[in-house]
C-alpha positions in Angstrom: -13.5 2.1 -89.4 -16.8 0.9 -89.5 -17.4 -1.8 -92.2 -21.3 -2.7 -93.5 -21.6 1.0 -94.6 -24.2 -0.6 -97.2 -26.7 -2.1 -94.6 -29.9 1.0 -94.0 -30.5 -0.5 -90.4 -28.7 -2.2 -87.7 -29.7 -4.1 -84.0 -28.8 -2.5 -80.7 -27.1 -6.0 -81.0 -25.5 -5.3 -84.3 -24.4 -1.7 -83.4 -22.2 -3.2 -79.9 -20.8 -5.8 -82.2 -19.5 -3.4 -84.7 -18.2 -0.7 -82.4 -17.1 -3.0 -79.3 -19.3 -1.7 -76.8 -21.8 -3.5 -74.3 -25.4 -2.7 -73.5 -24.5 -1.2 -70.0 -22.5 1.7 -72.1 -24.8 2.1 -74.3 -27.7 2.5 -71.9 -25.0 4.8 -70.0 -24.7 7.3 -72.8 -28.6 7.1 -73.7 -29.3 8.3 -69.7 -26.5 10.9 -70.0 -28.5 12.2 -72.8 -25.4 12.3 -75.2 -27.6 9.7 -78.1 -31.3 9.2 -77.9 -32.9 5.8 -76.5 -32.9 3.7 -80.0 -33.8 0.2 -80.9 -32.9 0.3 -84.3 -30.1 2.4 -86.0 -29.1 3.9 -89.5 -25.7 4.6 -90.3 -25.5 8.5 -89.2 -26.5 6.8 -86.3 -23.8 4.7 -85.9 -21.1 7.4 -86.7 -22.7 9.8 -83.9 -21.7 6.6 -81.6 -18.3 6.5 -83.0 -17.5 9.9 -83.0 -19.0 10.1 -79.1 -17.0 6.8 -78.2 -13.4 8.3 -79.7 -14.6 11.4 -77.4 -14.8 9.2 -74.3 -11.5 7.3 -74.9 -9.9 10.4 -75.4 -11.1 11.4 -71.5 -13.4 13.9 -72.4 -15.9 14.0 -69.5 -20.0 13.4 -70.3 -20.6 16.8 -69.0 -18.2 18.6 -71.6 -19.9 16.6 -74.1 -22.8 17.6 -73.4 -21.8 21.3 -72.9 -20.4 21.5 -76.5 -23.0 19.9 -78.2 -25.4 22.6 -76.6 -23.1 25.3 -77.6 -23.2 23.8 -81.6 -26.5 24.1 -81.5 -26.7 27.2 -80.5 -24.1 28.6 -83.0 -24.0 26.4 -85.7 -27.3 27.3 -87.7 -29.9 24.9 -89.0 -27.8 21.8 -86.7 -30.0 19.5 -84.5 -27.8 16.7 -83.9 -24.2 17.9 -84.0 -22.9 13.8 -83.7 -24.4 13.3 -86.8 -24.3 16.6 -88.8 -20.9 17.5 -87.7 -17.2 16.7 -87.6 -16.3 16.5 -84.1 -12.5 15.5 -83.5 -10.3 15.2 -80.0 -7.0 16.9 -80.5 -4.9 16.1 -77.5 -6.6 18.3 -74.7 -8.9 20.2 -77.4 -12.1 19.5 -79.2 -12.4 20.6 -82.4 -15.4 20.8 -84.6 -14.8 21.0 -88.9 -17.3 23.4 -90.9 -16.7 23.6 -94.5 -12.9 22.8 -93.9 -12.5 25.3 -91.0 -11.6 24.2 -87.5 -14.0 25.7 -84.9 -13.7 25.5 -80.7 -17.4 24.4 -80.3 -17.8 26.2 -76.2 -16.2 29.9 -77.9 -17.1 29.6 -81.4 -13.7 30.7 -82.5 -12.0 29.4 -85.3 -8.9 27.4 -85.4 -6.4 28.4 -87.7 -4.3 25.6 -89.2 -0.8 27.0 -91.1 3.0 26.9 -91.4 5.4 29.2 -90.0 5.8 30.7 -93.3 2.1 31.2 -93.9 1.5 32.9 -90.8 4.1 35.1 -91.2 2.2 36.2 -94.2 -0.9 36.8 -92.4 0.5 38.7 -89.9 1.9 41.1 -92.4 -1.1 41.1 -95.1 -2.9 44.6 -94.8 -5.8 44.2 -92.8 -7.3 47.7 -94.1 -8.4 50.4 -92.0 -5.8 53.2 -90.0 -2.4 50.8 -89.5 -2.6 49.4 -85.6 -6.3 50.3 -85.7 -8.0 48.9 -82.7 -9.9 46.0 -85.1 -6.6 45.3 -86.9 -5.0 44.9 -83.6 -7.8 42.4 -82.4 -7.3 40.2 -85.9 -3.7 40.4 -85.4 -3.8 39.4 -81.7 -6.1 36.1 -83.0 -4.0 35.4 -84.9 -0.8 35.1 -82.4 -3.7 33.1 -79.9 -4.2 30.8 -82.3 -0.5 30.3 -83.2 0.0 29.6 -79.4 -2.1 26.9 -79.3 -0.6 25.4 -82.6 2.4 25.5 -81.0 1.6 24.1 -77.6 -0.3 21.4 -80.0 3.0 20.5 -81.9 5.6 20.4 -78.8 7.3 23.6 -79.8 10.2 25.1 -77.4 8.7 27.1 -74.3 9.9 30.0 -75.6 8.1 30.5 -79.0 4.8 29.5 -77.2 5.3 32.2 -74.7 6.3 34.7 -77.2 3.3 34.3 -79.3 0.9 34.4 -76.2 2.7 37.5 -75.1 2.1 38.9 -78.3 -1.6 38.4 -78.2 -2.0 40.0 -74.6 0.4 43.3 -75.7 -2.5 43.6 -79.0 -5.3 42.5 -77.1 -5.1 43.2 -73.2 -8.2 42.0 -72.3 -7.3 38.3 -73.7 -8.1 36.8 -70.7 -7.7 33.2 -72.8 -4.2 33.6 -73.5 -3.2 35.0 -70.2 -4.9 32.0 -68.6 -2.6 29.6 -70.9 0.3 31.5 -70.2 0.1 30.3 -66.9 -0.5 27.0 -67.6 2.4 27.3 -69.5 4.5 28.0 -66.9 2.9 26.1 -64.4 4.2 23.1 -66.2 7.3 24.5 -65.7 6.7 24.6 -62.1 7.5 28.4 -62.3 4.5 29.7 -60.0 5.2 33.2 -59.6 4.9 33.7 -63.4 2.2 31.0 -63.6 0.2 32.9 -60.3 0.6 36.4 -62.4 -1.2 35.5 -65.4 -4.1 33.5 -63.8 -4.6 36.9 -61.7 -4.3 39.0 -64.5 -7.2 36.8 -66.4 -9.5 37.4 -63.1 -8.7 41.2 -63.4 -9.8 41.1 -67.2 -12.8 38.6 -66.5 -13.4 38.2 -63.2 -16.3 35.6 -64.2 -13.6 33.4 -65.2 -14.0 30.1 -63.9 -11.1 27.8 -65.4 -8.3 30.6 -63.8 -10.1 30.0 -60.5 -9.6 26.6 -61.3 -5.6 26.3 -62.3 -5.2 28.6 -59.3 -6.6 26.2 -57.1 -4.0 23.5 -58.6 -1.3 25.7 -58.2 -2.1 26.5 -54.9 -2.2 22.7 -54.1 1.0 22.0 -55.9 2.4 24.6 -53.4 1.6 23.5 -50.5 -0.8 25.8 -49.4 -4.1 23.5 -49.2 -6.9 26.7 -48.0 -5.5 28.7 -51.0 -6.5 26.0 -53.2 -9.9 25.5 -51.7 -10.8 29.0 -51.8 -10.3 28.8 -55.4 -11.5 25.7 -56.2 -15.3 26.7 -53.9 -15.2 30.1 -56.1 -14.7 28.2 -59.7 -18.0 26.4 -58.4 -19.7 28.9 -57.4 -19.3 30.1 -61.1 -19.7 27.3 -62.5 -21.9 24.5 -60.3 -21.3 21.6 -62.9 -17.5 22.0 -62.8 -16.7 18.5 -62.5 -12.9 18.4 -62.1 -13.5 21.3 -59.5 -15.7 19.3 -57.2 -13.4 16.2 -58.0 -10.3 17.9 -56.4 -12.3 19.5 -53.4 -13.2 16.9 -52.5 -10.0 15.0 -52.4 -8.9 18.2 -50.3 -11.7 18.3 -47.9 -11.1 14.2 -47.4 -7.3 15.2 -46.6 -8.4 18.2 -44.0 -10.3 15.2 -42.5 -14.1 17.6 -43.3 -15.9 14.4 -44.2 -19.1 15.5 -45.0 -17.6 18.1 -47.6 -15.8 15.4 -48.9 -18.9 13.6 -49.4 -20.8 16.1 -50.8 -18.2 16.9 -53.7 -17.8 13.4 -54.4 -21.2 12.7 -54.9 -22.0 15.8 -57.1 -18.9 14.8 -59.3 -20.4 11.5 -59.6 -23.8 12.7 -61.0 -21.5 15.2 -63.3 -19.2 12.6 -64.7 -19.8 9.1 -63.6 -18.1 7.4 -66.3 -14.8 8.1 -67.0 -12.0 6.4 -65.3 -12.1 9.7 -62.5 -15.3 7.8 -61.3 -13.8 4.8 -60.2 -11.4 6.2 -58.1 -14.5 8.9 -56.9 -16.6 5.8 -55.8 -13.8 4.0 -53.9 -12.7 6.9 -51.8 -16.5 7.6 -51.2 -17.0 4.0 -50.1 -14.2 4.5 -47.7 -15.8 7.3 -46.0 -18.8 5.4 -46.1 -17.4 2.9 -43.7 -15.2 5.2 -41.5 -18.1 7.2 -40.2 -21.8 7.1 -40.3 -23.6 8.9 -42.9 -27.2 10.1 -42.6 -29.8 7.5 -43.8 -27.3 4.5 -43.3 -28.3 4.5 -39.5 -31.1 1.0 -38.9 -34.2 2.0 -39.7 -33.4 5.0 -41.1 -34.9 6.5 -44.1 -35.1 3.9 -47.1 
């Protein structure tokens, strides 16, 4: 908890002391356009920095934070500075936004429903209006099952319960690519490679532009020892989303292992531009330096471009 909330204006030195961060870290956040560059700060500015600090400690990349902030400015009316004006909370692998007491997934705009089993059963059984089993009613029920799957995953529920929730979502909405990808990932963590690949591929049949499905397939093929297959899917993920930092990271590792030095260097460099301050960035810099020492890169020769 921040102390001294009654104070109106804080210097940079006071902000660093209150948050326990260094000037280098603060400047880095400013350079990455996560927060404005200021010499004096109000209490809302401190809260914004505190939220940013929590997100980074939860290993939410700078690139993802920028995407979240941009999406919130677009999706939520009259919001100019989401870090100040909204409650943004890291929850395990998820980031949620609390708006008027309701949780929302910031990139998709989907509401995230928090309810216990009894309330969930009541919602599923509640008449939704319109013809029984009509498309609108099915879509609403599918969304409830999808959210239920997310909640079960987050709370560490048994595997079968999580799978059942997502499969019900897919049965009700055959275009629910998100539920398909999540099913693939649930099976992936159990090392059920056949089922994981099946669900990822079904997600791509529904949405061929789903970069996450290609990224997850890259991870799957890499785990199976099929490096060419992994490279193919990481490259497809990057074609769909050139700012996919994790795909550049994994592709850099694969290229480096395959002896494709220049390709590895390229992907390490792109990764570091996209996510320069995470704990993974230190590894990327180390690997990039290994490659630089092992070979002569363009511009490193004596008399080359300054």
